[in-house]
MDTraj code that builds the backbone (N, CA, C; nanometers):
import mdtraj as md
import numpy as np

residues = "UNK UNK UNK UNK UNK UNK UNK UNK UNK UNK UNK UNK UNK UNK UNK UNK UNK UNK UNK UNK UNK UNK UNK UNK UNK UNK UNK UNK UNK UNK UNK UNK UNK UNK UNK UNK UNK UNK UNK UNK UNK UNK UNK UNK UNK UNK UNK UNK UNK UNK UNK UNK UNK UNK UNK UNK UNK UNK UNK UNK UNK UNK UNK UNK UNK UNK UNK UNK UNK UNK UNK UNK UNK UNK UNK UNK UNK UNK UNK UNK UNK UNK UNK UNK UNK UNK UNK UNK UNK UNK UNK UNK UNK UNK UNK UNK UNK UNK UNK UNK UNK UNK UNK UNK UNK UNK UNK UNK UNK UNK UNK UNK UNK UNK UNK UNK UNK UNK UNK UNK UNK UNK UNK UNK UNK UNK UNK UNK UNK UNK UNK UNK UNK UNK UNK UNK UNK UNK UNK UNK UNK UNK UNK UNK UNK UNK UNK UNK UNK UNK UNK UNK UNK UNK UNK UNK UNK UNK UNK UNK UNK UNK UNK UNK UNK UNK UNK UNK UNK UNK UNK UNK UNK UNK UNK UNK UNK UNK UNK UNK UNK UNK UNK UNK UNK UNK UNK UNK UNK UNK UNK UNK UNK UNK UNK".split()
xyz = np.array([
    [-7.2033, 1.0899, -8.1031],
    [-7.1899, 0.9881, -8.0465],
    [-7.2135, 0.9271, -7.9514],
    [-7.3475, 1.0249, -7.8855],
    [-7.4171, 1.0100, -7.7702],
    [-7.4874, 0.8733, -7.7977],
    [-7.4918, 0.7629, -7.7015],
    [-7.5178, 0.5916, -7.7021],
    [-7.4519, 0.4908, -7.8011],
    [-7.2970, 0.5130, -7.8252],
    [-7.2442, 0.4579, -7.8827],
    [-7.1062, 0.4080, -7.7535],
    [-7.1903, 0.2606, -7.7665],
    [-7.0465, 0.2122, -7.6736],
    [-7.0757, 0.2409, -7.5205],
    [-7.1779, 0.2801, -7.4497],
    [-7.2204, 0.3078, -7.3240],
    [-7.2267, 0.1508, -7.2802],
    [-7.1632, 0.1414, -7.1327],
    [-7.1819, 0.0150, -7.0000],
    [-7.2957, 0.0864, -6.9669],
    [-7.4044, -0.0755, -6.9387],
    [-7.5202, 0.0457, -6.8477],
    [-7.5075, -0.0819, -6.7779],
    [-7.5164, -0.0489, -6.5928],
    [-7.5289, -0.1026, -6.4821],
    [-7.6934, -0.1023, -6.4351],
    [-7.7529, -0.2352, -6.4580],
    [-7.8852, -0.1901, -6.3687],
    [-7.8984, -0.1904, -6.2212],
    [-8.0112, -0.0899, -6.2222],
    [-8.0154, 0.0016, -6.1341],
    [-8.0526, -0.1200, -5.9890],
    [-8.0576, -0.2540, -6.0602],
    [-8.0835, -0.3529, -5.9422],
    [-7.9645, -0.3114, -5.8438],
    [-7.8739, -0.3002, -5.9303],
    [-7.6661, -0.3069, -5.8834],
    [-7.6619, -0.2072, -5.7661],
    [-7.7416, -0.1294, -5.7747],
    [-7.7215, 0.0001, -5.7124],
    [-7.8411, 0.0304, -5.6321],
    [-7.8260, 0.1487, -5.5304],
    [-7.9098, 0.2008, -5.4093],
    [-8.0379, 0.2016, -5.4938],
    [-8.1380, 0.2055, -5.4484],
    [-8.3034, 0.2015, -5.5116],
    [-8.2519, 0.3155, -5.5674],
    [-8.3500, 0.3263, -5.7107],
    [-8.4137, 0.4180, -5.7322],
    [-8.2995, 0.4936, -5.8511],
    [-8.1294, 0.4499, -5.8358],
    [-8.0897, 0.4920, -5.9452],
    [-7.9413, 0.4186, -6.0417],
    [-7.9243, 0.4734, -6.1506],
    [-7.8476, 0.3654, -6.2203],
    [-7.7322, 0.4651, -6.2712],
    [-7.6456, 0.3835, -6.3557],
    [-7.5255, 0.4801, -6.3644],
    [-7.4809, 0.3565, -6.5215],
    [-7.4377, 0.4892, -6.6147],
    [-7.4048, 0.5195, -6.7497],
    [-7.2349, 0.5272, -6.7385],
    [-7.1611, 0.4773, -6.8022],
    [-7.0331, 0.4930, -6.8424],
    [-7.0288, 0.4803, -6.9913],
    [-6.9412, 0.5920, -7.0272],
    [-6.8947, 0.5491, -7.1557],
    [-6.7549, 0.4769, -7.2035],
    [-6.8108, 0.4539, -7.2789],
    [-6.6547, 0.3273, -7.3314],
    [-6.6111, 0.3457, -7.4105],
    [-6.4680, 0.3270, -7.4585],
    [-6.4015, 0.3833, -7.5732],
    [-6.3609, 0.4927, -7.6356],
    [-6.3637, 0.5631, -7.5316],
    [-6.2928, 0.7388, -7.4993],
    [-6.1537, 0.7500, -7.5307],
    [-6.1508, 0.8707, -7.6272],
    [-5.9423, 0.8801, -7.6308],
    [-5.8919, 0.8543, -7.4876],
    [-5.7300, 0.8991, -7.4605],
    [-5.6851, 0.9527, -7.3937],
    [-5.6949, 1.1195, -7.3554],
    [-5.7713, 1.1834, -7.4699],
    [-5.7599, 1.3366, -7.4472],
    [-5.8979, 1.3789, -7.3799],
    [-5.9730, 1.2703, -7.4139],
    [-6.1748, 1.2996, -7.3332],
    [-6.1273, 1.3527, -7.1824],
    [-6.2174, 1.4487, -7.1621],
    [-6.2198, 1.5075, -7.0581],
    [-6.2406, 1.4291, -6.9344],
    [-6.3558, 1.3695, -7.0061],
    [-6.4372, 1.2974, -6.8710],
    [-6.3545, 1.1238, -6.8726],
    [-6.2757, 1.0959, -6.9938],
    [-6.2045, 0.9466, -6.9072],
    [-6.1910, 0.9448, -6.7776],
    [-6.0919, 1.0101, -6.6867],
    [-6.0770, 1.0588, -6.5232],
    [-6.2309, 1.0207, -6.4405],
    [-6.3268, 1.0638, -6.5103],
    [-6.4373, 1.0826, -6.4642],
    [-6.4863, 0.9430, -6.4443],
    [-6.5108, 0.9004, -6.5689],
    [-6.5768, 0.7634, -6.6110],
    [-6.4863, 0.6275, -6.5512],
    [-6.3857, 0.6615, -6.4974],
    [-6.2562, 0.5575, -6.4493],
    [-6.3261, 0.5746, -6.3136],
    [-6.3315, 0.6698, -6.2607],
    [-6.3471, 0.6458, -6.0831],
    [-6.5328, 0.6383, -6.0786],
    [-6.5854, 0.6670, -6.1892],
    [-6.7581, 0.6133, -6.1842],
    [-6.7206, 0.4465, -6.1630],
    [-6.6944, 0.3869, -6.2708],
    [-6.6636, 0.2686, -6.2839],
    [-6.6181, 0.1730, -6.1859],
    [-6.4932, 0.2446, -6.0900],
    [-6.3716, 0.1405, -5.9539],
    [-6.5120, 0.1896, -5.8609],
    [-6.5823, 0.3113, -5.8596],
    [-6.7124, 0.3360, -5.7350],
    [-6.7986, 0.2110, -5.7592],
    [-6.8448, 0.1854, -5.8761],
    [-6.9377, 0.0917, -5.9549],
    [-6.8691, -0.0810, -5.9066],
    [-6.7423, -0.0808, -5.9231],
    [-6.6945, -0.2242, -5.9171],
    [-6.7126, -0.2298, -5.7240],
    [-6.6705, -0.1099, -5.6201],
    [-6.6664, -0.1853, -5.4983],
    [-6.8504, -0.2003, -5.4477],
    [-6.9324, -0.1135, -5.4976],
    [-7.0611, -0.1823, -5.4747],
    [-7.0608, -0.2820, -5.5114],
    [-7.0617, -0.3588, -5.6545],
    [-7.1054, -0.4752, -5.6490],
    [-6.9527, -0.5985, -5.6106],
    [-6.8769, -0.5436, -5.5359],
    [-6.7780, -0.6644, -5.5153],
    [-6.8450, -0.7500, -5.3596],
    [-6.7831, -0.8279, -5.3700],
    [-6.7761, -0.9253, -5.2149],
    [-6.7941, -0.8307, -5.1258],
    [-6.8270, -0.8911, -4.9744],
    [-6.7670, -0.8589, -4.8936],
    [-6.6200, -0.8915, -4.8432],
    [-6.5406, -0.8064, -4.8106],
    [-6.3899, -0.8252, -4.7573],
    [-6.3672, -0.8623, -4.6138],
    [-6.3683, -0.9455, -4.5934],
    [-6.3491, -0.9607, -4.4155],
    [-6.1441, -0.9652, -4.3888],
    [-6.1045, -0.9606, -4.4716],
    [-5.9465, -0.9476, -4.4543],
    [-5.9067, -0.8485, -4.5092],
    [-5.8470, -0.7678, -4.4230],
    [-5.8191, -0.6408, -4.4548],
    [-5.9187, -0.5340, -4.4828],
    [-6.0702, -0.4989, -4.3969],
    [-6.1427, -0.4495, -4.5322],
    [-6.1308, -0.2785, -4.5118],
    [-6.2146, -0.2360, -4.6142],
    [-6.2417, -0.0880, -4.6287],
    [-6.3262, -0.0286, -4.5353],
    [-6.3928, -0.1132, -4.4389],
    [-6.5001, -0.0769, -4.3102],
    [-6.5163, -0.1671, -4.2484],
    [-6.5368, -0.1466, -4.1276],
    [-6.5648, -0.2172, -4.0082],
    [-6.7448, -0.3245, -4.1074],
    [-6.6950, -0.4354, -4.0181],
    [-6.8587, -0.5010, -4.0518],
    [-6.9011, -0.5278, -3.9700],
    [-7.0161, -0.5492, -3.9407],
    [-7.0955, -0.5925, -3.8190],
    [-7.1562, -0.7017, -3.7950],
    [-7.0699, -0.7557, -3.6913],
    [-7.0962, -0.9219, -3.6591],
    [-7.1892, -0.9367, -3.5068],
    [-7.3342, -1.0374, -3.5794],
    [-7.3833, -1.0371, -3.4498],
    [-7.3747, -1.2076, -3.4007],
    [-7.3806, -1.1793, -3.1621],
    [-7.3247, -1.2664, -3.1761],
    [-7.4678, -1.3148, -3.0473],
    [-7.4304, -1.4674, -3.0256],
    [-7.6243, -1.5160, -2.9868],
    [-7.5343, -1.6043, -2.8574],
    [-7.5863, -1.5183, -2.7256],
    [-7.5351, -1.5900, -2.5830],
    [-7.6286, -1.6611, -2.5621],
    [-7.6334, -1.7530, -2.5706],
    [-7.7138, -1.8760, -2.5796],
    [-7.6865, -1.9438, -2.3833],
    [-7.7399, -1.9536, -2.3243],
    [-7.7402, -1.9745, -2.1325],
    [-7.8750, -2.0665, -2.1362],
    [-7.8261, -2.1393, -2.0969],
    [-7.9029, -2.2724, -2.0556],
    [-7.8986, -2.3307, -1.9304],
    [-7.9276, -2.3786, -1.8515],
    [-7.8716, -2.4825, -1.6890],
    [-7.7313, -2.4152, -1.6435],
    [-7.7260, -2.3014, -1.6200],
    [-7.6380, -2.2890, -1.6185],
    [-7.4724, -2.3165, -1.6809],
    [-7.5562, -2.2905, -1.8200],
    [-7.4354, -2.3264, -1.8967],
    [-7.4123, -2.2305, -2.0280],
    [-7.3324, -2.2448, -2.1211],
    [-7.3355, -2.1583, -2.2760],
    [-7.2936, -2.2180, -2.3240],
    [-7.3433, -2.2383, -2.4824],
    [-7.2754, -2.2719, -2.5216],
    [-7.1738, -2.1575, -2.6221],
    [-7.1124, -2.2461, -2.6674],
    [-6.9362, -2.2285, -2.7900],
    [-6.9685, -2.2944, -2.8203],
    [-6.8614, -2.2112, -2.9671],
    [-6.8529, -2.2839, -3.1169],
    [-6.6726, -2.2663, -3.1004],
    [-6.6486, -2.3990, -3.1539],
    [-6.4935, -2.4008, -3.2499],
    [-6.4771, -2.3443, -3.3376],
    [-6.4197, -2.2629, -3.3893],
    [-6.4455, -2.1807, -3.5068],
    [-6.3565, -2.2434, -3.6227],
    [-6.3614, -2.3013, -3.7784],
    [-6.3227, -2.3571, -3.8845],
    [-6.2666, -2.2391, -3.8967],
    [-6.2883, -2.1219, -3.9071],
    [-6.1722, -1.9889, -3.9631],
    [-6.1513, -1.8723, -3.9652],
    [-6.0840, -1.7894, -4.0197],
    [-5.9882, -1.7068, -3.9116],
    [-6.0797, -1.6178, -3.8846],
    [-6.1102, -1.4959, -3.8201],
    [-5.9992, -1.4240, -3.7339],
    [-5.9904, -1.5368, -3.6137],
    [-6.1430, -1.6128, -3.5598],
    [-6.0418, -1.7581, -3.4702],
    [-6.0557, -1.8894, -3.4912],
    [-5.9686, -1.8969, -3.5942],
    [-5.9699, -2.0661, -3.6240],
    [-5.9050, -2.1075, -3.5244],
    [-5.9919, -2.2253, -3.4739],
    [-5.9447, -2.3405, -3.3574],
    [-5.9824, -2.2435, -3.2616],
    [-6.0412, -2.1366, -3.2449],
    [-6.0724, -2.0679, -3.0848],
    [-6.2000, -2.1370, -3.0908],
    [-6.2400, -2.1340, -2.8993],
    [-6.3811, -2.1233, -2.9200],
    [-6.4161, -1.9726, -2.8708],
    [-6.5603, -1.9554, -2.9353],
    [-6.5957, -1.8379, -2.9472],
    [-6.7991, -1.8063, -2.9694],
    [-6.8673, -1.6902, -2.9454],
    [-7.0134, -1.7265, -2.8766],
    [-7.0280, -1.7794, -3.0638],
    [-7.1424, -1.8014, -3.0397],
    [-7.2199, -1.8420, -3.1707],
    [-7.2335, -1.7017, -3.2531],
    [-7.2719, -1.6869, -3.3814],
    [-7.2743, -1.5487, -3.4605],
    [-7.1770, -1.5500, -3.5867],
    [-7.1988, -1.4416, -3.6174],
    [-7.1435, -1.3903, -3.7852],
    [-7.1611, -1.2478, -3.8215],
    [-7.1652, -1.2491, -3.9543],
    [-7.1913, -1.1086, -4.0247],
    [-7.3554, -1.0721, -4.0404],
    [-7.3597, -0.9842, -4.0240],
    [-7.4899, -0.9450, -4.0504],
    [-7.4781, -0.9498, -4.1938],
    [-7.6388, -1.0131, -4.2649],
    [-7.6761, -0.9776, -4.4433],
    [-7.7054, -0.8528, -4.4384],
    [-7.6964, -0.7737, -4.5853],
    [-7.7690, -0.6667, -4.6269],
    [-7.9374, -0.7358, -4.5903],
    [-8.0119, -0.6351, -4.5524],
    [-8.1638, -0.6548, -4.5325],
    [-8.1791, -0.6891, -4.4061],
    [-8.1194, -0.7722, -4.3550],
    [-8.1039, -0.8419, -4.2246],
    [-8.1057, -0.7331, -4.0644],
    [-8.2249, -0.8040, -4.0091],
    [-8.2737, -0.6979, -3.8916],
    [-8.1715, -0.7713, -3.7486],
    [-8.0605, -0.6955, -3.7029],
    [-7.9468, -0.7896, -3.5703],
    [-8.0191, -0.8789, -3.5447],
    [-8.1857, -0.9103, -3.4614],
    [-8.2326, -1.0109, -3.4130],
    [-8.2171, -1.1065, -3.5280],
    [-8.2835, -1.0957, -3.6586],
    [-8.2972, -1.2041, -3.7467],
    [-8.1435, -1.2843, -3.7450],
    [-8.0412, -1.1877, -3.7795],
    [-7.9182, -1.2533, -3.7860],
    [-7.8590, -1.3379, -3.6329],
    [-7.8989, -1.2834, -3.5398],
    [-7.9076, -1.4209, -3.4389],
    [-7.9658, -1.5263, -3.4265],
    [-8.0583, -1.5030, -3.4620],
    [-8.1546, -1.6185, -3.5126],
    [-8.1068, -1.7027, -3.6336],
    [-8.0491, -1.6762, -3.6912],
    [-8.0112, -1.7428, -3.8483],
    [-7.8511, -1.8061, -3.7936],
    [-7.7737, -1.6919, -3.7435],
    [-7.5940, -1.7676, -3.6701],
    [-7.6427, -1.8432, -3.5736],
    [-7.7710, -1.8351, -3.4963],
    [-7.7030, -2.0053, -3.4348],
    [-7.8167, -2.0780, -3.4402],
    [-7.8688, -2.0580, -3.5211],
    [-7.9008, -2.2361, -3.6361],
    [-7.7894, -2.2649, -3.7420],
    [-7.7661, -2.2005, -3.7912],
    [-7.6682, -2.2230, -3.8947],
    [-7.5559, -2.2823, -3.7872],
    [-7.4967, -2.2459, -3.6946],
    [-7.3891, -2.2940, -3.6516],
    [-7.4137, -2.4104, -3.5147],
    [-7.4960, -2.3454, -3.4488],
    [-7.5270, -2.4861, -3.3502],
    [-7.6518, -2.5690, -3.3809],
    [-7.7488, -2.5575, -3.4441],
    [-7.8874, -2.6222, -3.5036],
    [-7.9792, -2.5853, -3.3741],
    [-7.9756, -2.5154, -3.3266],
    [-8.0660, -2.4863, -3.1870],
    [-8.1156, -2.3311, -3.2678],
    [-8.2468, -2.3540, -3.2355],
    [-8.3756, -2.1936, -3.2356],
    [-8.3781, -2.1563, -3.1609],
    [-8.3791, -2.0069, -3.1478],
    [-8.3520, -1.9675, -3.0275],
    [-8.4349, -1.8090, -3.0474],
    [-8.4584, -1.7757, -2.9618],
    [-8.5217, -1.6327, -2.9506],
    [-8.4381, -1.5171, -2.8968],
    [-8.4086, -1.4064, -2.9365],
    [-8.3748, -1.2691, -2.8970],
    [-8.3743, -1.2308, -2.8290],
    [-8.3082, -1.1733, -2.7065],
    [-8.4043, -1.0956, -2.6178],
    [-8.2783, -0.9691, -2.5841],
    [-8.2228, -0.9704, -2.4589],
    [-8.1786, -0.8244, -2.4354],
    [-8.0587, -0.8385, -2.5266],
    [-8.0728, -0.7104, -2.5410],
    [-7.8991, -0.6364, -2.5976],
    [-7.8140, -0.6452, -2.4865],
    [-7.7016, -0.7468, -2.4579],
    [-7.6057, -0.7241, -2.3677],
    [-7.4953, -0.6727, -2.3741],
    [-7.4600, -0.5998, -2.5245],
    [-7.3436, -0.5139, -2.5326],
    [-7.3029, -0.5263, -2.6691],
    [-7.2016, -0.3859, -2.6770],
    [-7.1605, -0.3219, -2.8159],
    [-7.0067, -0.3620, -2.7537],
    [-6.9593, -0.4590, -2.8608],
    [-6.7935, -0.4299, -2.8615],
    [-6.7176, -0.4457, -3.0284],
    [-6.6247, -0.3471, -2.9567],
    [-6.4862, -0.3611, -3.1155],
    [-6.4305, -0.4440, -3.1017],
    [-6.3935, -0.4758, -3.1857],
    [-6.2712, -0.6069, -3.1925],
    [-6.2188, -0.5599, -3.3456],
    [-6.0555, -0.5182, -3.3118],
    [-6.0032, -0.4888, -3.4018],
    [-5.8986, -0.5568, -3.4116],
    [-5.8294, -0.6324, -3.5070],
    [-5.6860, -0.7312, -3.5044],
    [-5.6346, -0.6636, -3.6036],
    [-5.4670, -0.6719, -3.6273],
    [-5.3876, -0.6177, -3.6608],
    [-5.3029, -0.6944, -3.7035],
    [-5.2529, -0.6996, -3.8087],
    [-5.1064, -0.8109, -3.8539],
    [-4.9746, -0.7752, -3.8075],
    [-4.8826, -0.8121, -3.8077],
    [-4.7547, -0.7475, -3.7797],
    [-4.6989, -0.6282, -3.8275],
    [-4.7716, -0.5692, -3.8988],
    [-4.6770, -0.4268, -3.9588],
    [-4.8536, -0.3673, -3.9229],
    [-4.8833, -0.3962, -3.8012],
    [-4.9852, -0.3089, -3.6847],
    [-5.0815, -0.2515, -3.8658],
    [-5.1166, -0.3028, -3.9246],
    [-5.2297, -0.2838, -4.0341],
    [-5.3551, -0.3543, -3.9899],
    [-5.4860, -0.2866, -4.0205],
    [-5.5961, -0.3448, -3.9525],
    [-5.6336, -0.4911, -4.0517],
    [-5.6246, -0.5796, -3.9528],
    [-5.6479, -0.7143, -4.0786],
    [-5.7681, -0.7371, -4.1014],
    [-5.8465, -0.7201, -3.9709],
    [-5.9671, -0.7858, -3.8744],
    [-6.0833, -0.6585, -3.8521],
    [-6.2060, -0.5778, -3.9016],
    [-6.2797, -0.4965, -3.8283],
    [-6.4384, -0.5241, -3.7852],
    [-6.4047, -0.5610, -3.6421],
    [-6.5321, -0.6396, -3.6477],
    [-6.6617, -0.5241, -3.5314],
    [-6.7820, -0.5419, -3.5644],
    [-6.8378, -0.3961, -3.4319],
    [-6.9634, -0.5326, -3.4322],
    [-6.8917, -0.5912, -3.3111],
    [-6.9957, -0.6800, -3.2383],
    [-7.1315, -0.6496, -3.1501],
    [-7.2404, -0.7099, -3.2287],
    [-7.3424, -0.6347, -3.1248],
    [-7.3957, -0.8044, -3.0475],
    [-7.3905, -0.8114, -2.9597],
    [-7.4675, -0.9332, -2.8521],
    [-7.5777, -0.9029, -2.7718],
    [-7.6537, -1.0669, -2.8184],
    [-7.7855, -1.0533, -2.7574],
    [-7.7662, -1.1967, -2.6609],
    [-7.8757, -1.1622, -2.5610],
    [-7.8879, -1.3016, -2.4796],
    [-7.9493, -1.3647, -2.4984],
    [-7.9866, -1.5059, -2.5737],
    [-8.1256, -1.5213, -2.6527],
    [-8.1215, -1.6997, -2.5805],
    [-8.2486, -1.7062, -2.5674],
    [-8.2957, -1.8974, -2.5392],
    [-8.3710, -1.9935, -2.6108],
    [-8.2561, -2.0610, -2.6326],
    [-8.3454, -2.1920, -2.7109],
    [-8.4945, -2.1775, -2.6633],
    [-8.5338, -2.1950, -2.8087],
    [-8.7024, -2.2385, -2.7820],
    [-8.7268, -2.3794, -2.8608],
    [-8.5788, -2.4511, -2.9247],
    [-8.5885, -2.5807, -3.0256],
    [-8.4946, -2.6079, -3.0384],
    [-8.4497, -2.7243, -3.1012],
    [-8.3262, -2.8337, -3.1829],
    [-8.2242, -2.8902, -3.1203],
    [-8.1512, -2.9414, -3.1193],
    [-8.0567, -3.0468, -3.0665],
    [-7.9161, -2.9691, -3.0726],
    [-7.8282, -2.9343, -3.0420],
    [-7.7087, -2.9197, -3.0213],
    [-7.6259, -3.0051, -3.1297],
    [-7.6075, -2.9166, -3.2264],
    [-7.4974, -2.9823, -3.3554],
    [-7.4226, -2.8838, -3.4399],
    [-7.2992, -2.9315, -3.4541],
    [-7.1833, -2.8050, -3.4817],
    [-7.2705, -2.8189, -3.6443],
    [-7.2648, -2.7276, -3.7332],
    [-7.3042, -2.6733, -3.8520],
    [-7.2279, -2.5455, -3.9165],
    [-7.2079, -2.5341, -4.0182],
    [-7.1437, -2.3918, -4.0731],
    [-7.0395, -2.3459, -4.0677],
    [-7.0187, -2.2956, -3.9793],
    [-6.8191, -2.2144, -3.9998],
    [-6.7871, -2.3102, -3.8708],
    [-6.8705, -2.3777, -3.8036],
    [-6.8167, -2.4752, -3.6669],
    [-6.7603, -2.5805, -3.6894],
    [-6.6131, -2.6310, -3.5839],
    [-6.5760, -2.7470, -3.5970],
    [-6.6184, -2.8134, -3.4972],
    [-6.6482, -2.7547, -3.4040],
    [-6.7274, -2.8140, -3.2754],
    [-6.8550, -2.7306, -3.2189],
    [-6.9467, -2.7947, -3.1538],
    [-7.0204, -2.6803, -3.0511],
    [-7.0153, -2.7543, -2.9173],
    [-7.0237, -2.6710, -2.8013],
    [-7.0867, -2.7857, -2.6786],
    [-7.1291, -2.6487, -2.5790],
    [-7.2014, -2.7042, -2.4962],
    [-7.2075, -2.6633, -2.3769],
    [-7.1160, -2.6298, -2.2898],
    [-7.1082, -2.5008, -2.1856],
    [-6.9319, -2.5142, -2.0877],
    [-7.0116, -2.4304, -1.9715],
    [-6.9930, -2.5264, -1.8640],
    [-7.0421, -2.4199, -1.7303],
    [-6.9556, -2.3212, -1.7320],
    [-6.9695, -2.2314, -1.5994],
    [-6.8928, -2.0537, -1.6341],
    [-6.7931, -2.1502, -1.5210],
    [-6.7664, -2.2217, -1.4955],
    [-6.6055, -2.2750, -1.4200],
    [-6.5136, -2.3561, -1.5161],
    [-6.5844, -2.3701, -1.6526],
    [-6.5037, -2.4225, -1.6933],
    [-6.3816, -2.2899, -1.8147],
    [-6.5220, -2.1906, -1.7899],
    [-6.4437, -2.0779, -1.9177],
    [-6.3109, -1.9978, -1.9128],
    [-6.2362, -2.0134, -1.7678],
    [-6.0814, -2.0066, -1.7948],
    [-6.0081, -2.0377, -1.8798],
    [-6.0419, -2.1622, -1.8593],
    [-5.9371, -2.2671, -1.9721],
    [-5.9382, -2.2529, -2.0535],
    [-6.0273, -2.1691, -2.1305],
    [-6.0819, -2.1678, -2.2589],
    [-5.9718, -2.0793, -2.3627],
    [-5.9308, -2.0023, -2.2423],
    [-5.8699, -1.8387, -2.2853],
    [-5.9167, -1.7720, -2.4187],
    [-6.0863, -1.7007, -2.3686],
    [-6.1416, -1.6390, -2.4182],
    [-6.0783, -1.5219, -2.4325],
    [-6.1399, -1.4545, -2.5660],
    [-6.1319, -1.2667, -2.5739],
    [-6.2249, -1.2534, -2.4478],
    [-6.1119, -1.0964, -2.4154],
    [-6.1963, -1.0875, -2.2923],
    [-6.3298, -0.9851, -2.3042],
    [-6.3764, -0.9078, -2.4283],
    [-6.4567, -0.9041, -2.4415],
    [-6.6254, -1.0075, -2.4445],
    [-6.5476, -1.1530, -2.5064],
    [-6.6328, -1.2195, -2.5009],
    [-6.6705, -1.3177, -2.3567],
    [-6.5320, -1.2939, -2.2613],
    [-6.5974, -1.3669, -2.1220],
    [-6.6574, -1.2687, -2.0538],
    [-6.6349, -1.0848, -2.1017],
    [-6.7504, -0.9962, -2.0617],
    [-6.9075, -1.0604, -2.0710],
    [-6.8865, -1.0577, -2.2035],
    [-7.0446, -1.0552, -2.2758],
    [-7.1354, -1.1714, -2.1903],
    [-7.0523, -1.3156, -2.1825],
    [-7.1075, -1.4047, -2.1401],
    [-7.1351, -1.3756, -1.9830],
    [-7.0156, -1.3141, -1.8664],
    [-7.0390, -1.3028, -1.7838],
    [-7.2110, -1.1721, -1.7499],
    [-7.2307, -1.1486, -1.8508],
    [-7.2945, -1.0260, -1.8195],
    [-7.4280, -1.0947, -1.8598],
    [-7.4698, -1.1950, -1.9512],
    [-7.5635, -1.2803, -1.9723],
    [-7.5930, -1.3972, -1.8599],
    [-7.4646, -1.4215, -1.7619],
    [-7.5347, -1.4753, -1.6678],
    [-7.5373, -1.4241, -1.5628],
    [-7.5483, -1.2934, -1.5169],
    [-7.6139, -1.2439, -1.4058],
    [-7.7205, -1.1454, -1.4482],
    [-7.7267, -1.1470, -1.5756],
    [-7.8852, -1.1358, -1.5990],
    [-7.9494, -1.2135, -1.5886],
    [-7.9676, -1.3493, -1.6115],
    [-8.0548, -1.4159, -1.6029],
    [-8.0367, -1.4383, -1.4231],
    [-7.9322, -1.4763, -1.3824],
    [-7.9819, -1.4781, -1.2203],
    [-8.0594, -1.3408, -1.1595],
    [-8.0570, -1.2264, -1.2236],
    [-8.0784, -1.1358, -1.1761],
    [-8.2917, -1.1673, -1.2123],
    [-8.2790, -1.2227, -1.2977],
    [-8.4514, -1.2492, -1.3254],
    [-8.4922, -1.3445, -1.3136],
    [-8.3362, -1.4106, -1.1964],
    [-8.4746, -1.5882, -1.1763],
    [-8.4824, -1.5300, -1.0076],
    [-8.4467, -1.4470, -0.9676],
    [-8.4746, -1.3751, -0.8611],
    [-8.6123, -1.3283, -0.7761],
])
top = md.Topology()
chain = top.add_chain()
for i, resn in enumerate(residues, 1):
    res = top.add_residue(resn, chain, resSeq=i)
    for name in ("N", "CA", "C"):
        top.add_atom(name, md.element.get_by_symbol(name[0]), res)
traj = md.Trajectory(xyz[None], top)
C-alpha cells in the first residue's frame, strides 16, 4: 500500500527544504486519517491567499510619509477598510520584500512618485472591529519618512485620488489619530533637519 494514492505537494509551495506527502483513499478506520486531514488543512492555509478581512494573523502595512514644500501626499482609497477616505500612501508588505522596498513600491504604485525612504517615524496598531466586536481588519503599520526623488503625482493602483495637502488642511480630512500623529512627526523631523 506504500506509494499508492499519495498526494505530493511540491517543496516550492512549502518552507525551504520541506515537502508534504498525504495519503489518499484511506478508510475511516485508519488511524492516520485524522492526521492526514490536519496536514492537508495546514497545507491549504500555507497555500491560501492573504485574507485581509477577518484575518487569522495581523498583516504588516507599510506607509510612505512623503513631505515636500510644507505639504504631505495623501491618497483617497478605492477599497476597504478606508474606502473613500484620505490616507497615507502604502499597503501590505509582500513575502520576501524588505520594509523600505515596500515603501518605495507602494509610493510608486499609488502616487506615481519614486521615493527614498529615510527615518522610521513610527509603528502603529490598526485594529478595526465589526458591529459584533469581531476583528475585521488587523494591521501593524510601519511608517517611513520619504523624500521624492522623481516622478509626477498621479493616482494609480488602489488610489481613487492623490494630492498634496498643507498642515492647515489636514483637520478637515478627519484622518485617523495615528495617521495625524505620524504626519506631525514627519513635519517635525523635517523642521529639525532644516534648523
